[in-house]
DOMARZA-736619 format. One record per atom (N, C-alpha, C): residue in three letters; x, z, y. Coordinates in steps of 0.2 Angstrom, whole numbers, plus 5000, padded with zeros to 4 digits. Layout:
! DOMARZA-736619
alaXZY
...
//
This chain:
! DOMARZA-736619
met428953054967
met428653074968
met428453104974
lys428853174978
lys428653214984
lys428453164991
pro428753104990
pro428253054996
pro427553034992
phe427553014990
phe427052984988
phe426553064986
thr426653114986
thr426153194986
thr426253214994
ser426753194996
ser426653205005
ser426053155009
arg426353095007
arg425753045010
arg425053085008
tyr424853075002
tyr424053084998
tyr423953165003
leu424553225001
leu423853265007
leu423853255015
leu424653225018
leu424253185022
leu423553155024
leu423553115021
leu422753075020
leu422353125020
ala422453165016
ala421653185014
ala421553235019
ala422053255021
ala421953335029
ala421753285034
phe421853225035
phe421553175039
phe420853155037
ser420753145032
ser419953145031
ser419353185031
leu419853255031
leu419253325032
leu419153325037
leu419953325042
leu419653315050
leu419253275052
leu419453215050
leu418853135054
leu418253175051
gly418153205045
gly417553205043
gly416953295047
ala417653325049
ala417253385052
ala417053355060
cys417553315064
cys417253295070
cys416653265068
gln416353215065
gln415753175064
gln415253225061
ser415453295060
ser414853305059
ser414553365061
thr415153385066
thr415153435072
thr414653395079
pro414053445078
pro413153425082
pro413353415089
pro413053365093
pro413053365100
pro412853415105
ala413453435109
ala413153485114
ala412453465116
ala412053535118
ala411453525120
ala411453515127
pro411153485131
pro410953455136
pro410953525141
gln411153495147
gln410953575152
gln410153555154
ala409953645153
ala409353635155
ala409453655163
pro408853605168
pro408953575174
pro408653645178
asp408953655183
asp408953705188
asp408353725189
pro407753755187
pro407053755192
pro407153775198
arg407553815202
arg407553845208
arg407753765215
ala408253725212
ala408553665213
ala408053615213
ala407653625209
ala406953585207
ala406553585215
ala406553645213
ala406053675218
ala406153645226
ile406953665228
ile407053635232
ile407053595236
ala407253535231
ala407353475230
ala406453445235
gln406153465229
gln405253465229
gln404953465237
leu405353545239
leu405353555246
leu405453515251
glu406153485250
glu406353435257
glu406153385257
gln405753345251
gln405353295248
gln404553295252
asn404353365253
asn403653375258
asn403753375263
leu404453385263
leu404553395274
leu404653335277
ala405153305272
ala405353235276
ala404653195276
ser404153205272
ser403453155270
ser402853205275
ser402953255279
ser402753295284
ser402053315279
glu402153335273
glu401553365268
glu401853445269
leu401353475277
leu401853535280
leu401453585275
ala400953585271
ala400453625271
ala400753665263
thr400953615260
thr401353615255
thr401653635254
ala402153595257
ala403053625258
ala402953695261
glu402553725267
glu402453795267
glu402253845261
asp401853795257
asp401553865251
asp402453865244
gln402753815243
gln403253815241
gln403953835244
leu403953865251
leu404453885253
leu404253955251
ala403653985253
ala403454045252
ala403454075243
ala403354025240
ala403554025233
ala404454045232
leu404754005236
leu405354015237
leu405754095238
gln405154105242
gln405454165247
gln405154225243
ala404954245239
ala404454285235
ala404954305228
gln405354235227
gln405854245224
gln406454265225
ser406654235230
ser407154275234
ser407154275239
pro406954355241
pro406854375248
pro407554365251
asn408154375251
asn408354385255
asn408754325256
asp408754285251
asp409154205252
asp409254185259
pro409754195263
pro409954165269
pro409954075268
ala409854055262
ala409753975261
ala409153975265
leu408653995264
leu408053975265
leu407553995273
glu408154015276
glu407954045283
glu407753955288
ala408553915284
ala408453845288
ala407853795286
tyr407653805279
tyr407053785279
tyr406353815282
gln406453875284
gln405753895288
gln405753875295
arg406353865298
arg406453845305
arg406353785305
gln406453735299
gln406453645299
gln405453645300
leu405253675294
leu404653695296
leu404053715300
ala404353765305
ala404153765311
ala404153715316
glu404753695315
glu404753645321
glu404453565319
ala404453575313
ala403753515308
ala403153535311
tyr403053585314
tyr402253615314
tyr402353615322
leu402653615325
leu402953615332
leu402653535333
gln403053495333
gln402953425331
gln402153405331
arg402153405326
arg401353395324
arg400853395330
ser401153495333
ser400453505338
ser400753465346
gln401153445345
gln401253425351
gln400953335350
ile400853325345
ile400653225344
ile400053225343
val399753285340
val398753285341
val398853295347
leu399053345350
leu398853365357
leu398853295363
gln399453265362
gln399053185365
gln399053155364
lys398253175357
lys398053115355
lys397453155356
gly397353195361
gly396653245363
gly396353275358
asp396553305353
asp396253345348
asp396753415351
val396253455353
val396553505356
val396653595351
asn396153575345
asn395953605339
asn396453595334
ala396653545332
ala397253535329
ala397753565331
ala397853545338
ala398553565340
ala398753645338
ala398053675342
ala398053745342
ala398053785333
thr397953735329
thr398253765321
thr398753755323
ala399053715323
ala399753695320
ala400253745324
leu400153735332
leu400653795335
leu400553865332
ser399953875329
ser399853945327
ser400153965319
arg400353915316
arg400853875310
arg401553905313
ala401653875317
ala402453885320
ala402653945322
arg402053985326
arg402254055326
arg402154095322
ala401954075318
ala401854125310
ala402454135306
leu402754055308
leu403554025304
leu404054085309
met404054065313
met404754085318
met404254155324
pro403954205322
pro403854245327
pro404154275330
lys405054245331
lys405454305335
lys405754265338
ala405354175338
ala405554135343
ala404954105346
pro404854155352
pro404354135356
pro404354055362
ala405154065363
ala405154005368
ala405053935364
leu405053945358
leu405253885355
leu404353865353
thr403953895357
thr403153865354
thr402753885363
gly403353905366
gly402953935376
gly402653855376
gly403053815377
gly402953745382
gly402153705378
val402153685373
val401753675368
val401053725370
asn401053765369
asn400453845372
asn400153825380
ser400753815384
ser400353795389
ser400153725389
ala400453705388
ala399953625387
ala399353635383
ile399153665379
ile398553685375
ile398053715379
ser398253765383
ser397853795388
ser397553775394
his398053725397
his397953655401
his397353625397
ala397653585392
ala397053565387
ala396353575389
arg396453645385
arg395553685384
arg395453675392
lys395653705398
lys395453705403
lys395253645406
ala395653605405
ala395353525405
ala394653505403
glu394453545397
glu393753525392
glu393353565395
leu393453615396
leu392853655398
leu392653645406
asp393053645411
asp392953585415
asp392453525414
gln392653505410
gln392453435409
gln391653435406
ala391653475402
ala390953505401
ala390553535407
glu390653575410
glu390453625416
glu390253565420
ala390753505420
ala390653455426
ala389853425424
ala389853415418
ala389353385415
ala388753415413
leu388753465410
leu388053525411
leu387953505418
lys388553515423
lys388053515433
lys387553465433
ala388153415430
ala387853335433
ala387053325428
ala386953365424
ala386453365419
ala385753385422
glu385753455423
glu385553505428
glu385353465435
ala385753415437
ala385553395444
ala384953355443
lys384853325438
lys384553265435
lys383953265436
pro383253245438
pro382553245439
pro382453265432
ala381653295431
ala381553295423
ala381253215422
ala381453195415
ala381453145414
ala380853135413
lys380353075415
lys379853065415
lys379753015409
val379752975405
val379852945400
val380552935395
ile381152915395
ile381852935393
ile381752995389
asp382252985384
asp382353035380
asp383153055383
pro383353095387
pro384153075389
pro384753085381
ala384453115378
ala384953125372
ala385053085368
ala384453035368
ala384652975363
ala384752915367
pro385352865363
pro385452815365
pro384952755369
ser384552745366
ser383952715369
ser383352745368
thr382952735372
thr382052755374
thr381552695373
thr381252675369
thr380652615369
thr380052645372
val379752615377
val379052635378
val378552585379
ala378052585374
ala377652525373
ala377052535379
leu377052475385
leu376552465387
leu375752445386
asn375252485390
asn374852455387
asn374352425392
leu374552365391
leu374052275396
leu373452295397
ala373052335392
ala372652315393
ala372152345400
asp372752395401
asp372452455407
asp372952445412
val372752395416
val373252385422
val373552435426
glu373052485428
glu373252535431
glu373552595429
asp373452595420
asp373852635415
asp374652635416
met374652555414
met375152525417
met375552515421
arg375352525427
arg375652505433
arg375952595434
his375652645433
his375952685432
his376552705427
gln376452675423
gln377052665418
gln377652655420
leu377552615424
leu378152555428
leu378452605433
val377952645435
val378352675441
val378652735437
ala378552765432
ala379052825429
ala379652775427
ile379352725422
ile380152685420
ile380452675425
ala380252665432
ala380652635436
ala381052705438
thr380952775439
thr381052845441
thr381752835436
asp381552845429
asp382052855424
asp382752825426
val382352745425
val383152665429
val383752725432
val383252745438
val383852755444
val383952835443
asn383752865440
asn383952925438
asn384552925432
tyr384352905427
tyr384752915422
tyr385252855420
gln385152805427
gln385552735425
gln385552695419
cys385052665419
cys384652635413
cys384952565413
asp384852515407
asp384952455408
asp384252455403
val383852375405
val383252385401
val383252315399
ser382752335394
ser382652275389
ser381852255390
ile381752195394
ile381052205392
ile380652175386
gln380252175379
gln380152135376
gln379352135374
val379352075374
val378552035375
val378451975369
pro377551975367
pro377651925360
pro377651855365
arg377351845370
arg377151805375
arg377851755381
thr378051725380
thr378351715386
thr378251705393
gln377551695395
gln377351695401
gln377051775404
asp377451825399
asp377351865400
asp377751905403
tyr378351895403
tyr379151925405
tyr379151925412
pro379051855415
pro379151885422
pro378851925427
trp378151945427
trp378051955431
trp377752035429
leu378052055423
leu378352095421
leu378952135424
ala379652105423
ala380052095426
ala379952105434
thr379652065438
thr379652065444
thr379252155447
leu378452155442
leu378552235445
leu378752285443
leu379252295438
leu379852345436
leu380252335441
thr380552285444
thr381052275449
thr380852295454
lys380452275458
lys379952305467
lys379952385462
arg379952415459
arg379652495459
arg380252515459
val380852485456
val381652485454
val381852505464
lys381652465468
lys382052445473
lys381852475479
arg381152515475
arg380852565481
arg381052605481
ile381352635475
ile381352715473
ile382552685477
asp383052655474
asp383452655475
asp383552555479
ser383552545484
ser383652485484
ser384152455484
gly384752485484
gly385552475481
gly385552475474
tyr385052495472
tyr385352495462
tyr385452415459
asp386052425454
asp386052325451
asp385652355443
leu385152335445
leu384552335440
leu384852265435
lys384852305428
lys384952235424
lys384552235417
ile384052165420
ile383552175414
ile383652125409
his383452145403
his383852075395
his382852055394
arg382651995394
arg382351955389
arg382251945382
gln381751985379
gln381751965374
gln381051945372
ile380851905368
ile380351875365
ile380151875358
leu379951955358
leu379751945349
leu378851935347
lys378851885344
lys378151885344
lys377551935339
his378051955335
his377552015332
his377452085334
ile377552095337
ile377852155342
ile377552155348
pro377052235353
pro376652205356
pro377052235362
ala376952225368
ala377552225374
ala377852285376
gln378252285376
gln378852335377
gln379452355381
val379552395385
val380252395388
val380552465385
val381252435383
val381852475380
val382152505384
leu382352565388
leu382852605391
leu383652595388
ile384052605390
ile384952615389
ile385252645394
pro385152705394
pro385752745398
pro386552705398
arg386752685403
arg387352685403
arg388052715402
lys388352725398
lys388952745396
lys389252775401
ala389552835402
ala390152845408
ala390852805407
asp391052785412
asp391652765410
asp392252815411
//
């Protein structure tokens, strides 16, 4: 009986052990580290040039861990990204955007002025060039005589011709010719009848050549039956 009893007891113990193993609940999954997740998101935004978002995330991490030296590398990386953006937009001619990005780089790395010195100098030169260009344009505008019929600020000016009063129309053509030369305009003569175009074009051409014999006058003809005779002045764009 003893061998049978021993085997029975051994089987019972094994069954109890197996049941205990099966009833043991699985270990709870480990909670994700919020700091690691925040740093991963920061790295992703730096890689995708979402610099404003990355800056906010870095500030939040620094508020949680003010003395964490690991965050200094991200701060420098962000400053360098702003500096690179400043250089890129400056090359595209956007001086204001370049200055804004440079100011963010400086704020992030205030103890490294050499880091931003080159771009700062380039922005200063670009701003001076802009001011010089604006001043030259202003002087050029001031040097021009007052417009007689044209609106200098408009892309084009339309002048209705008084064909019923020849003398008045001749005065109109003198004023138009003066503005054509002074404001470097191309001309479109719009008339309801085909036969009206040649003599109007001839009269205007003679008056332009009296003012500037070398002026390269360009006249376009348009026959528009449902409008009265008129002249459209189109200032040429500066190269």
